[in-house]
N, CA, C and O atoms as a DFTB+ gen file, in Angstrom:
720 C
 N C O
     1  1       3.737      30.407     -93.050
     2  2       3.509      30.584     -91.679
     3  2       4.767      31.032     -91.025
     4  3       5.871      30.544     -91.266
     5  1       4.548      31.921     -90.243
     6  2       5.713      32.483     -89.583
     7  2       5.850      31.892     -88.204
     8  3       4.883      31.621     -87.492
     9  1       7.080      31.715     -87.880
    10  2       7.340      31.218     -86.520
    11  2       7.257      32.389     -85.563
    12  3       7.831      33.458     -85.770
    13  1       6.542      32.137     -84.551
    14  2       6.462      33.174     -83.533
    15  2       7.080      32.639     -82.257
    16  3       6.844      31.507     -81.835
    17  1       7.823      33.443     -81.710
    18  2       8.420      33.066     -80.423
    19  2       7.811      33.976     -79.372
    20  3       7.719      35.194     -79.519
    21  1       7.423      33.343     -78.362
    22  2       6.870      34.108     -77.262
    23  2       7.814      33.925     -76.079
    24  3       8.171      32.813     -75.690
    25  1       8.170      34.989     -75.570
    26  2       9.065      34.936     -74.424
    27  2       8.223      35.209     -73.182
    28  3       7.557      36.237     -73.063
    29  1       8.279      34.291     -72.306
    30  2       7.524      34.441     -71.058
    31  2       8.543      34.644     -69.954
    32  3       9.480      33.861     -69.791
    33  1       8.349      35.656     -69.240
    34  2       9.204      35.894     -68.092
    35  2       8.300      35.907     -66.870
    36  3       7.188      36.435     -66.885
    37  1       8.812      35.321     -65.845
    38  2       8.037      35.267     -64.606
    39  2       8.940      35.675     -63.460
    40  3      10.152      35.459     -63.460
    41  1       8.327      36.233     -62.555
    42  2       9.078      36.633     -61.368
    43  2       8.811      35.563     -60.311
    44  3       7.657      35.272     -59.997
    45  1       9.857      34.990     -59.773
    46  2       9.707      33.929     -58.777
    47  2       9.533      34.559     -57.405
    48  3      10.499      34.835     -56.695
    49  1       8.304      34.773     -57.066
    50  2       8.011      35.344     -55.761
    51  2       7.927      34.266     -54.692
    52  3       7.962      34.600     -53.507
    53  1       7.820      33.026     -55.036
    54  2       7.714      31.952     -54.053
    55  2       9.026      31.697     -53.339
    56  3       9.037      31.298     -52.175
    57  1      10.155      31.930     -54.044
    58  2      11.449      31.692     -53.426
    59  2      11.603      32.532     -52.162
    60  3      12.049      32.034     -51.129
    61  1      11.246      33.759     -52.246
    62  2      11.360      34.659     -51.096
    63  2      10.408      34.226     -49.986
    64  3      10.758      34.261     -48.806
    65  1       9.196      33.815     -50.377
    66  2       8.211      33.384     -49.380
    67  2       8.701      32.127     -48.654
    68  3       8.593      32.036     -47.432
    69  1       9.251      31.137     -49.421
    70  2       9.761      29.916     -48.798
    71  2      10.970      30.212     -47.913
    72  3      11.107      29.621     -46.841
    73  1      11.826      31.094     -48.333
    74  2      12.998      31.461     -47.530
    75  2      12.548      32.102     -46.232
    76  3      13.105      31.810     -45.174
    77  1      11.557      32.965     -46.294
    78  2      11.035      33.619     -45.094
    79  2      10.386      32.601     -44.154
    80  3      10.577      32.661     -42.939
    81  1       9.620      31.670     -44.721
    82  2       8.962      30.639     -43.909
    83  2      10.001      29.756     -43.228
    84  3       9.863      29.413     -42.054
    85  1      11.044      29.388     -43.976
    86  2      12.091      28.541     -43.412
    87  2      12.802      29.268     -42.273
    88  3      13.107      28.664     -41.244
    89  1      13.060      30.535     -42.450
    90  2      13.718      31.335     -41.411
    91  2      12.844      31.392     -40.167
    92  3      13.333      31.212     -39.052
    93  1      11.565      31.639     -40.352
    94  2      10.646      31.697     -39.210
    95  2      10.533      30.352     -38.517
    96  3      10.488      30.286     -37.288
    97  1      10.487      29.269     -39.301
    98  2      10.388      27.933     -38.740
    99  2      11.628      27.582     -37.932
   100  3      11.520      27.012     -36.846
   101  1      12.807      27.917     -38.453
   102  2      14.026      27.607     -37.704
   103  2      14.094      28.452     -36.438
   104  3      14.606      27.991     -35.418
   105  1      13.593      29.663     -36.487
   106  2      13.533      30.492     -35.276
   107  2      12.587      29.890     -34.255
   108  3      12.855      29.911     -33.054
   109  1      11.468      29.350     -34.750
   110  2      10.483      28.716     -33.869
   111  2      11.059      27.477     -33.202
   112  3      10.926      27.303     -31.991
   113  1      11.712      26.599     -34.001
   114  2      12.283      25.381     -33.424
   115  2      13.441      25.708     -32.502
   116  3      13.664      25.025     -31.502
   117  1      14.184      26.765     -32.847
   118  2      15.257      27.199     -31.941
   119  2      14.673      27.670     -30.625
   120  3      15.236      27.418     -29.560
   121  1      13.546      28.351     -30.701
   122  2      12.860      28.800     -29.491
   123  2      12.373      27.624     -28.664
   124  3      12.406      27.661     -27.434
   125  1      11.917      26.573     -29.351
   126  2      11.500      25.369     -28.637
   127  2      12.672      24.731     -27.921
   128  3      12.530      24.224     -26.808
   129  1      13.833      24.757     -28.561
   130  2      15.029      24.203     -27.921
   131  2      15.324      24.933     -26.627
   132  3      15.660      24.316     -25.615
   133  1      15.198      26.251     -26.664
   134  2      15.387      27.041     -25.451
   135  2      14.317      26.711     -24.425
   136  3      14.589      26.597     -23.230
   137  1      13.080      26.559     -24.923
   138  2      11.992      26.191     -24.018
   139  2      12.222      24.808     -23.438
   140  3      11.897      24.545     -22.280
   141  1      12.791      23.920     -24.259
   142  2      13.046      22.569     -23.796
   143  2      13.994      22.592     -22.604
   144  3      13.757      21.909     -21.607
   145  1      15.047      23.360     -22.701
   146  2      15.984      23.412     -21.582
   147  2      15.333      24.072     -20.372
   148  3      15.578      23.667     -19.235
   149  1      14.500      25.093     -20.614
   150  2      13.794      25.730     -19.499
   151  2      12.779      24.758     -18.899
   152  3      12.643      24.664     -17.679
   153  1      12.069      24.037     -19.770
   154  2      11.092      23.075     -19.300
   155  2      11.770      21.956     -18.522
   156  3      11.271      21.529     -17.481
   157  1      12.897      21.483     -19.021
   158  2      13.657      20.447     -18.314
   159  2      14.102      20.952     -16.946
   160  3      14.004      20.233     -15.952
   161  1      14.582      22.172     -16.897
   162  2      14.999      22.748     -15.618
   163  2      13.811      22.870     -14.677
   164  3      13.921      22.580     -13.486
   165  1      12.668      23.302     -15.217
   166  2      11.469      23.451     -14.401
   167  2      11.008      22.102     -13.865
   168  3      10.708      21.966     -12.679
   169  1      10.954      21.099     -14.752
   170  2      10.544      19.771     -14.310
   171  2      11.548      19.180     -13.341
   172  3      11.169      18.499     -12.388
   173  1      12.828      19.437     -13.579
   174  2      13.849      18.976     -12.636
   175  2      13.647      19.594     -11.268
   176  3      13.741      18.914     -10.246
   177  1      13.369      20.888     -11.256
   178  2      13.112      21.576      -9.987
   179  2      11.850      21.026      -9.336
   180  3      11.803      20.853      -8.118
   181  1      10.824      20.749     -10.144
   182  2       9.585      20.181      -9.608
   183  2       9.854      18.805      -9.014
   184  3       9.317      18.461      -7.960
   185  1      10.691      18.013      -9.696
   186  2      11.045      16.691      -9.191
   187  2      11.796      16.777      -7.881
   188  3      11.540      16.012      -6.951
   189  1      12.719      17.708      -7.817
   190  2      13.479      17.910      -6.583
   191  2      12.548      18.367      -5.469
   192  3      12.635      17.892      -4.337
   193  1      11.658      19.295      -5.802
   194  2      10.687      19.783      -4.814
   195  2       9.809      18.638      -4.321
   196  3       9.556      18.524      -3.122
   197  1       9.345      17.794      -5.232
   198  2       8.521      16.653      -4.846
   199  2       9.305      15.703      -3.936
   200  3       8.770      15.194      -2.951
   201  1      10.561      15.472      -4.271
   202  2      11.393      14.588      -3.445
   203  2      11.590      15.178      -2.051
   204  3      11.542      14.460      -1.053
   205  1      11.809      16.468      -1.992
   206  2      11.974      17.134      -0.690
   207  2      10.689      17.031       0.115
   208  3      10.715      16.732       1.309
   209  1       9.558      17.281      -0.551
   210  2       8.271      17.189       0.142
   211  2       8.023      15.784       0.669
   212  3       7.537      15.615       1.787
   213  1       8.358      14.764      -0.138
   214  2       8.207      13.378       0.314
   215  2       9.112      13.101       1.512
   216  3       8.704      12.427       2.458
   217  1      10.329      13.616       1.472
   218  2      11.259      13.428       2.580
   219  2      10.739      14.080       3.851
   220  3      10.854      13.519       4.940
   221  1      10.170      15.264       3.702
   222  2       9.610      15.958       4.868
   223  2       8.406      15.209       5.426
   224  3       8.241      15.108       6.642
   225  1       7.561      14.681       4.535
   226  2       6.417      13.884       4.977
   227  2       6.906      12.650       5.734
   228  3       6.360      12.301       6.780
   229  1       7.941      11.990       5.198
   230  2       8.502      10.809       5.849
   231  2       9.049      11.170       7.226
   232  3       8.834      10.445       8.198
   233  1       9.754      12.291       7.302
   234  2      10.322      12.733       8.583
   235  2       9.214      13.035       9.582
   236  3       9.330      12.690      10.757
   237  1       8.137      13.679       9.125
   238  2       7.004      13.954      10.013
   239  2       6.375      12.657      10.506
   240  3       6.072      12.513      11.690
   241  1       6.183      11.717       9.587
   242  2       5.606      10.425       9.940
   243  2       6.505       9.703      10.934
   244  3       6.033       9.152      11.928
   245  1       7.781       9.712      10.661
   246  2       8.753       9.066      11.544
   247  2       8.733       9.711      12.924
   248  3       8.752       9.020      13.942
   249  1       8.695      11.019      12.949
   250  2       8.669      11.753      14.216
   251  2       7.396      11.434      15.000
   252  3       7.447      11.203      16.208
   253  1       6.253      11.424      14.304
   254  2       4.985      11.098      14.960
   255  2       4.995       9.680      15.508
   256  3       4.545       9.432      16.627
   257  1       5.508       8.760      14.714
   258  2       5.584       7.367      15.139
   259  2       6.503       7.221      16.351
   260  3       6.198       6.475      17.282
   261  1       7.601       7.919      16.336
   262  2       8.528       7.884      17.479
   263  2       7.832       8.402      18.737
   264  3       7.980       7.828      19.816
   265  1       7.081       9.481      18.594
   266  2       6.359      10.033      19.754
   267  2       5.334       9.036      20.291
   268  3       5.203       8.860      21.502
   269  1       4.611       8.387      19.382
   270  2       3.567       7.438      19.818
   271  2       4.150       6.214      20.494
   272  3       3.525       5.653      21.394
   273  1       5.329       5.788      20.082
   274  2       5.904       4.562      20.632
   275  2       6.868       4.805      21.785
   276  3       7.226       3.875      22.508
   277  1       7.284       6.052      21.956
   278  2       8.234       6.337      23.019
   279  2       9.670       6.031      22.625
   280  3      10.562       6.040      23.473
   281  1       9.899       5.763      21.355
   282  2      11.243       5.499      20.857
   283  2      11.852       6.788      20.316
   284  3      11.138       7.748      20.028
   285  1      13.149       6.802      20.182
   286  2      13.781       7.933      19.511
   287  2      13.491       7.818      18.021
   288  3      13.143       6.744      17.529
   289  1      13.636       8.917      17.316
   290  2      13.426       8.892      15.864
   291  2      14.424       7.945      15.214
   292  3      14.083       7.209      14.288
   293  1      15.641       7.970      15.699
   294  2      16.673       7.077      15.143
   295  2      16.312       5.609      15.370
   296  3      16.421       4.796      14.452
   297  1      15.885       5.267      16.586
   298  2      15.510       3.883      16.886
   299  2      14.308       3.467      16.039
   300  3      14.243       2.338      15.551
   301  1      13.365       4.381      15.870
   302  2      12.193       4.092      15.045
   303  2      12.621       3.778      13.621
   304  3      12.158       2.805      13.026
   305  1      13.505       4.605      13.077
   306  2      13.974       4.404      11.709
   307  2      14.740       3.084      11.586
   308  3      14.552       2.348      10.617
   309  1      15.588       2.785      12.545
   310  2      16.380       1.557      12.493
   311  2      15.505       0.312      12.605
   312  3      15.698      -0.662      11.877
   313  1      14.532       0.355      13.533
   314  2      13.658      -0.806      13.687
   315  2      12.747      -0.976      12.478
   316  3      12.486      -2.094      12.036
   317  1      12.273       0.133      11.955
   318  2      11.436       0.065      10.759
   319  2      12.237      -0.552       9.600
   320  3      11.714      -1.364       8.837
   321  1      13.484      -0.161       9.485
   322  2      14.368      -0.726       8.455
   323  2      14.535      -2.236       8.672
   324  3      14.496      -3.010       7.716
   325  1      14.719      -2.646       9.920
   326  2      14.865      -4.077      10.229
   327  2      13.599      -4.838       9.836
   328  3      13.674      -5.953       9.320
   329  1      12.446      -4.233      10.080
   330  2      11.187      -4.873       9.686
   331  2      11.146      -5.076       8.177
   332  3      10.816      -6.161       7.697
   333  1      11.477      -4.040       7.444
   334  2      11.418      -4.101       5.984
   335  2      12.426      -5.119       5.450
   336  3      12.114      -5.880       4.535
   337  1      13.628      -5.134       6.017
   338  2      14.662      -6.071       5.574
   339  2      14.291      -7.520       5.878
   340  3      14.776      -8.434       5.212
   341  1      13.446      -7.734       6.867
   342  2      13.063      -9.105       7.218
   343  2      11.782      -9.540       6.512
   344  3      11.214     -10.584       6.834
   345  1      11.329      -8.735       5.546
   346  2      10.183      -9.139       4.733
   347  2       8.861      -8.539       5.152
   348  3       7.824      -8.865       4.573
   349  1       8.874      -7.677       6.137
   350  2       7.647      -7.029       6.581
   351  2       7.546      -5.658       5.907
   352  3       8.165      -5.432       4.868
   353  1       6.777      -4.756       6.489
   354  2       6.651      -3.423       5.900
   355  2       6.454      -2.378       6.986
   356  3       6.298      -2.708       8.161
   357  1       6.464      -1.123       6.582
   358  2       6.386      -0.012       7.530
   359  2       5.056       0.002       8.277
   360  3       5.014       0.332       9.462
   361  1       3.983      -0.350       7.601
   362  2       2.664      -0.365       8.249
   363  2       2.614      -1.433       9.336
   364  3       2.092      -1.191      10.424
   365  1       3.156      -2.611       9.045
   366  2       3.192      -3.684      10.042
   367  2       4.013      -3.240      11.250
   368  3       3.657      -3.524      12.394
   369  1       5.113      -2.542      10.983
   370  2       5.939      -2.026      12.081
   371  2       5.111      -1.116      12.975
   372  3       5.145      -1.241      14.199
   373  1       4.379      -0.214      12.371
   374  2       3.570       0.743      13.128
   375  2       2.532       0.027      13.998
   376  3       2.355       0.365      15.168
   377  1       1.854      -0.956      13.422
   378  2       0.815      -1.687      14.155
   379  2       1.432      -2.507      15.289
   380  3       0.956      -2.469      16.424
   381  1       2.495      -3.246      14.971
   382  2       3.135      -4.111      15.964
   383  2       3.715      -3.284      17.119
   384  3       3.544      -3.631      18.288
   385  1       4.394      -2.201      16.782
   386  2       4.987      -1.379      17.847
   387  2       3.902      -0.689      18.678
   388  3       4.058      -0.510      19.885
   389  1       2.824      -0.310      18.038
   390  2       1.707       0.283      18.792
   391  2       1.159      -0.698      19.816
   392  3       0.910      -0.331      20.964
   393  1       0.973      -1.941      19.402
   394  2       0.474      -2.970      20.314
   395  2       1.504      -3.290      21.392
   396  3       1.142      -3.536      22.542
   397  1       2.779      -3.288      21.029
   398  2       3.831      -3.546      22.018
   399  2       3.810      -2.477      23.112
   400  3       3.861      -2.796      24.300
   401  1       3.737      -1.236      22.712
   402  2       3.702      -0.136      23.688
   403  2       2.440      -0.228      24.554
   404  3       2.475       0.068      25.749
   405  1       1.341      -0.637      23.944
   406  2       0.108      -0.810      24.705
   407  2       0.284      -1.907      25.754
   408  3      -0.154      -1.757      26.895
   409  1       0.924      -3.006      25.366
   410  2       1.172      -4.103      26.306
   411  2       2.080      -3.634      27.446
   412  3       1.850      -3.974      28.606
   413  1       3.111      -2.854      27.112
   414  2       3.989      -2.315      28.163
   415  2       3.189      -1.434      29.123
   416  3       3.344      -1.531      30.340
   417  1       2.343      -0.582      28.571
   418  2       1.512       0.292      29.400
   419  2       0.545      -0.490      30.268
   420  3       0.357      -0.184      31.445
   421  1      -0.066      -1.504      29.671
   422  2      -0.999      -2.345      30.442
   423  2      -0.265      -3.025      31.593
   424  3      -0.783      -3.082      32.708
   425  1       0.923      -3.537      31.336
   426  2       1.704      -4.198      32.387
   427  2       2.093      -3.200      33.474
   428  3       2.028      -3.514      34.662
   429  1       2.496      -2.004      33.066
   430  2       2.872      -0.967      34.040
   431  2       1.684      -0.569      34.905
   432  3       1.846      -0.181      36.062
   433  1       0.487      -0.669      34.331
   434  2      -0.732      -0.337      35.083
   435  2      -1.302      -1.526      35.836
   436  3      -2.378      -1.425      36.427
   437  1      -0.597      -2.653      35.824
   438  2      -0.986      -3.795      36.641
   439  2      -1.808      -4.868      35.964
   440  3      -2.281      -5.775      36.649
   441  1      -2.004      -4.817      34.667
   442  2      -2.751      -5.874      33.973
   443  2      -1.989      -7.191      34.108
   444  3      -0.871      -7.326      33.612
   445  1      -2.605      -8.157      34.783
   446  2      -1.927      -9.425      35.030
   447  2      -1.619     -10.160      33.729
   448  3      -0.578     -10.807      33.615
   449  1      -2.507     -10.067      32.758
   450  2      -2.287     -10.725      31.464
   451  2      -1.038     -10.156      30.780
   452  3      -0.227     -10.911      30.243
   453  1      -0.885      -8.837      30.801
   454  2       0.282      -8.201      30.183
   455  2       1.549      -8.515      30.978
   456  3       2.597      -8.790      30.395
   457  1       1.455      -8.475      32.299
   458  2       2.605      -8.795      33.154
   459  2       3.077     -10.222      32.872
   460  3       4.274     -10.470      32.725
   461  1       2.128     -11.155      32.798
   462  2       2.478     -12.561      32.541
   463  2       3.105     -12.740      31.154
   464  3       4.061     -13.499      30.995
   465  1       2.568     -12.046      30.160
   466  2       3.115     -12.148      28.792
   467  2       4.556     -11.658      28.766
   468  3       5.414     -12.301      28.162
   469  1       4.831     -10.539      29.408
   470  2       6.193      -9.995      29.422
   471  2       7.149     -10.854      30.248
   472  3       8.335     -10.941      29.930
   473  1       6.644     -11.484      31.298
   474  2       7.491     -12.388      32.085
   475  2       8.005     -13.542      31.226
   476  3       9.103     -14.050      31.453
   477  1       7.209     -13.952      30.242
   478  2       7.598     -15.063      29.372
   479  2       8.817     -14.719      28.520
   480  3       9.479     -15.612      27.991
   481  1       9.116     -13.421      28.386
   482  2      10.328     -13.008      27.670
   483  2      11.341     -12.388      28.626
   484  3      12.314     -11.767      28.198
   485  1      11.103     -12.561      29.917
   486  2      12.070     -12.130      30.919
   487  2      11.984     -10.660      31.328
   488  3      12.940     -10.127      31.892
   489  1      10.867      -9.999      31.057
   490  2      10.731      -8.588      31.418
   491  2       9.868      -8.477      32.677
   492  3       8.761      -9.010      32.749
   493  1      10.412      -7.768      33.659
   494  2       9.745      -7.611      34.948
   495  2       9.149      -6.202      35.078
   496  3       9.394      -5.323      34.252
   497  1       8.361      -6.019      36.139
   498  2       7.798      -4.695      36.436
   499  2       8.926      -3.679      36.642
   500  3       8.808      -2.525      36.230
   501  1      10.002      -4.106      37.273
   502  2      11.145      -3.218      37.496
   503  2      11.776      -2.793      36.173
   504  3      12.170      -1.639      36.007
   505  1      11.869      -3.725      35.246
   506  2      12.415      -3.411      33.914
   507  2      11.573      -2.333      33.235
   508  3      12.114      -1.456      32.561
   509  1      10.272      -2.393      33.407
   510  2       9.375      -1.402      32.796
   511  2       9.682       0.001      33.301
   512  3       9.531       0.980      32.570
   513  1      10.104       0.091      34.531
   514  2      10.418       1.402      35.134
   515  2      11.803       1.898      34.744
   516  3      12.029       3.103      34.636
   517  1      12.735       0.963      34.532
   518  2      14.141       1.344      34.372
   519  2      14.691       1.290      32.944
   520  3      15.778       1.807      32.688
   521  1      13.970       0.682      32.023
   522  2      14.515       0.508      30.674
   523  2      13.666       1.238      29.639
   524  3      12.462       1.429      29.811
   525  1      14.326       1.635      28.570
   526  2      13.637       2.335      27.487
   527  2      12.776       1.352      26.693
   528  3      12.976       0.139      26.751
   529  1      11.833       1.891      25.965
   530  2      10.992       1.069      25.086
   531  2      11.877       0.321      24.095
   532  3      11.635      -0.850      23.802
   533  1      12.887       0.988      23.589
   534  2      13.791       0.346      22.633
   535  2      14.475      -0.871      23.250
   536  3      14.501      -1.943      22.646
   537  1      15.019      -0.711      24.431
   538  2      15.701      -1.829      25.090
   539  2      14.713      -2.950      25.398
   540  3      15.043      -4.127      25.249
   541  1      13.510      -2.594      25.825
   542  2      12.499      -3.615      26.111
   543  2      12.124      -4.374      24.833
   544  3      11.931      -5.589      24.860
   545  1      12.026      -3.652      23.728
   546  2      11.714      -4.304      22.450
   547  2      12.853      -5.242      22.036
   548  3      12.607      -6.381      21.641
   549  1      14.075      -4.770      22.124
   550  2      15.233      -5.591      21.733
   551  2      15.284      -6.851      22.596
   552  3      15.538      -7.944      22.091
   553  1      15.045      -6.695      23.882
   554  2      15.042      -7.862      24.775
   555  2      13.923      -8.835      24.410
   556  3      14.119     -10.050      24.419
   557  1      12.756      -8.295      24.093
   558  2      11.613      -9.139      23.722
   559  2      11.913      -9.903      22.432
   560  3      11.713     -11.116      22.360
   561  1      12.384      -9.198      21.437
   562  2      12.701      -9.815      20.151
   563  2      13.793     -10.875      20.313
   564  3      13.705     -11.960      19.738
   565  1      14.811     -10.552      21.094
   566  2      15.905     -11.493      21.332
   567  2      15.390     -12.753      22.029
   568  3      15.772     -13.865      21.663
   569  1      14.525     -12.581      23.031
   570  2      13.966     -13.739      23.742
   571  2      13.130     -14.602      22.797
   572  3      13.194     -15.830      22.846
   573  1      12.347     -13.950      21.936
   574  2      11.553     -14.712      20.965
   575  2      12.454     -15.496      20.010
   576  3      12.137     -16.625      19.638
   577  1      13.569     -14.897      19.619
   578  2      14.479     -15.570      18.687
   579  2      15.108     -16.812      19.304
   580  3      15.534     -17.715      18.583
   581  1      15.171     -16.867      20.623
   582  2      15.804     -17.996      21.301
   583  2      14.829     -19.111      21.657
   584  3      15.241     -20.174      22.121
   585  1      13.541     -18.871      21.442
   586  2      12.553     -19.910      21.748
   587  2      12.709     -21.043      20.753
   588  3      12.875     -20.819      19.554
   589  1      12.652     -22.254      21.262
   590  2      12.970     -23.412      20.436
   591  2      11.815     -23.893      19.570
   592  3      12.046     -24.512      18.531
   593  1      10.604     -23.629      19.964
   594  2       9.485     -24.082      19.134
   595  2       8.715     -22.897      18.565
   596  3       8.549     -21.867      19.218
   597  1       8.261     -23.065      17.359
   598  2       7.494     -21.998      16.714
   599  2       6.142     -21.811      17.406
   600  3       5.589     -20.711      17.394
   601  1       5.613     -22.865      18.003
   602  2       4.333     -22.774      18.713
   603  2       4.470     -21.858      19.923
   604  3       3.624     -20.994      20.153
   605  1       5.531     -22.047      20.689
   606  2       5.764     -21.194      21.858
   607  2       5.998     -19.751      21.417
   608  3       5.439     -18.821      21.998
   609  1       6.819     -19.569      20.397
   610  2       7.124     -18.226      19.884
   611  2       5.843     -17.526      19.422
   612  3       5.646     -16.344      19.702
   613  1       4.979     -18.249      18.718
   614  2       3.727     -17.664      18.221
   615  2       2.796     -17.305      19.377
   616  3       2.145     -16.261      19.348
   617  1       2.731     -18.149      20.374
   618  2       1.859     -17.899      21.527
   619  2       2.299     -16.647      22.291
   620  3       1.477     -15.795      22.628
   621  1       3.594     -16.547      22.559
   622  2       4.126     -15.396      23.293
   623  2       3.995     -14.125      22.449
   624  3       3.599     -13.076      22.957
   625  1       4.327     -14.223      21.170
   626  2       4.226     -13.059      20.278
   627  2       2.785     -12.564      20.212
   628  3       2.543     -11.357      20.220
   629  1       1.842     -13.475      20.148
   630  2       0.434     -13.091      20.112
   631  2       0.031     -12.378      21.398
   632  3      -0.702     -11.390      21.358
   633  1       0.511     -12.877      22.547
   634  2       0.172     -12.253      23.832
   635  2       0.769     -10.848      23.958
   636  3       0.166      -9.977      24.585
   637  1       1.930     -10.623      23.378
   638  2       2.603      -9.327      23.513
   639  2       2.238      -8.362      22.393
   640  3       2.000      -7.181      22.646
   641  1       2.191      -8.856      21.158
   642  2       1.991      -7.991      19.992
   643  2       0.589      -8.079      19.389
   644  3       0.254      -7.327      18.474
   645  1      -0.221      -8.992      19.901
   646  2      -1.552      -9.177      19.335
   647  2      -1.486      -9.973      18.038
   648  3      -0.427     -10.452      17.633
   649  1      -2.652     -10.102      17.395
   650  2      -2.730     -10.889      16.157
   651  2      -1.843     -10.341      15.048
   652  3      -1.445     -11.071      14.140
   653  1      -1.541      -9.073      15.128
   654  2      -0.742      -8.434      14.068
   655  2       0.686      -8.971      14.019
   656  3       1.409      -8.693      13.061
   657  1       1.105      -9.724      15.015
   658  2       2.467     -10.259      15.006
   659  2       2.701     -11.104      13.754
   660  3       3.835     -11.214      13.288
   661  1       1.643     -11.698      13.209
   662  2       1.782     -12.572      12.042
   663  2       2.344     -11.820      10.837
   664  3       3.071     -12.391      10.023
   665  1       2.001     -10.528      10.730
   666  2       2.494      -9.727       9.608
   667  2       3.962      -9.353       9.754
   668  3       4.584      -8.844       8.821
   669  1       4.501      -9.613      10.934
   670  2       5.894      -9.239      11.194
   671  2       6.632     -10.330      11.962
   672  3       7.561     -10.047      12.719
   673  1       6.212     -11.578      11.763
   674  2       6.772     -12.689      12.539
   675  2       8.289     -12.764      12.462
   676  3       8.940     -13.008      13.477
   677  1       8.865     -12.560      11.284
   678  2      10.330     -12.616      11.163
   679  2      10.986     -11.450      11.882
   680  3      12.020     -11.614      12.529
   681  1      10.388     -10.277      11.770
   682  2      10.988      -9.078      12.360
   683  2      10.963      -9.093      13.879
   684  3      11.920      -8.659      14.521
   685  1       9.877      -9.588      14.455
   686  2       9.779      -9.526      15.917
   687  2      10.562     -10.627      16.606
   688  3      10.621     -10.674      17.835
   689  1      11.160     -11.504      15.830
   690  2      11.981     -12.535      16.456
   691  2      13.438     -12.466      15.994
   692  3      14.130     -13.482      15.925
   693  1      13.885     -11.260      15.683
   694  2      15.295     -11.055      15.363
   695  2      16.099     -11.039      16.652
   696  3      15.647     -10.496      17.660
   697  1      17.265     -11.618      16.628
   698  2      18.104     -11.632      17.824
   699  2      18.694     -10.232      18.056
   700  3      18.675      -9.373      17.174
   701  1      19.208     -10.040      19.251
   702  2      19.854      -8.764      19.575
   703  2      20.974      -8.471      18.567
   704  3      21.128      -7.337      18.114
   705  1      21.738      -9.487      18.228
   706  2      22.844      -9.311      17.284
   707  2      22.305      -8.875      15.916
   708  3      22.889      -8.003      15.272
   709  1      21.214      -9.465      15.476
   710  2      20.635      -9.103      14.169
   711  2      20.072      -7.685      14.182
   712  3      20.066      -7.004      13.156
   713  1      19.608      -7.249      15.329
   714  2      19.057      -5.886      15.432
   715  2      20.154      -4.836      15.527
   716  3      19.935      -3.676      15.176
   717  1      21.322      -5.227      15.995
   718  2      22.437      -4.270      16.093
   719  2      23.074      -4.125      14.789
   720  3      24.034      -3.366      14.652
């Protein structure tokens, strides 16, 4: 028997195919890296845009609230901040200040109940004509802070601010010094 040797030669065509696939894959992932930075920039811009839009909405709300209450935008922002710092919230501020302005208007129009309620905190008809809403509020809050019994404070606050005073009891009885 004779030994036969068979020589098999093969051409490795897979090496080239794998090299090409690897090159394409690295190009693809490199492209994703570029997209990632573009996507991050886009999302960052979207986040900034959203923040700006929220700020503008807040400014519009603040401006509208200032118009409704007769306060300056700055006074509205400062008082709203005082409400929040004393454990209340922006919505309670809006409701309480709305009722306060209504009480001032009722007193200015001669409502004896409103006039009597404001007298309990030392505000007269003349004060309504000569002082700003902000000053009248500060005086009211200061007077409430000086009342010695919580029963009296609650009764007067209810007469001036309505039932909603309960949601802002701490805020509406801040002293003048605490509001400054």
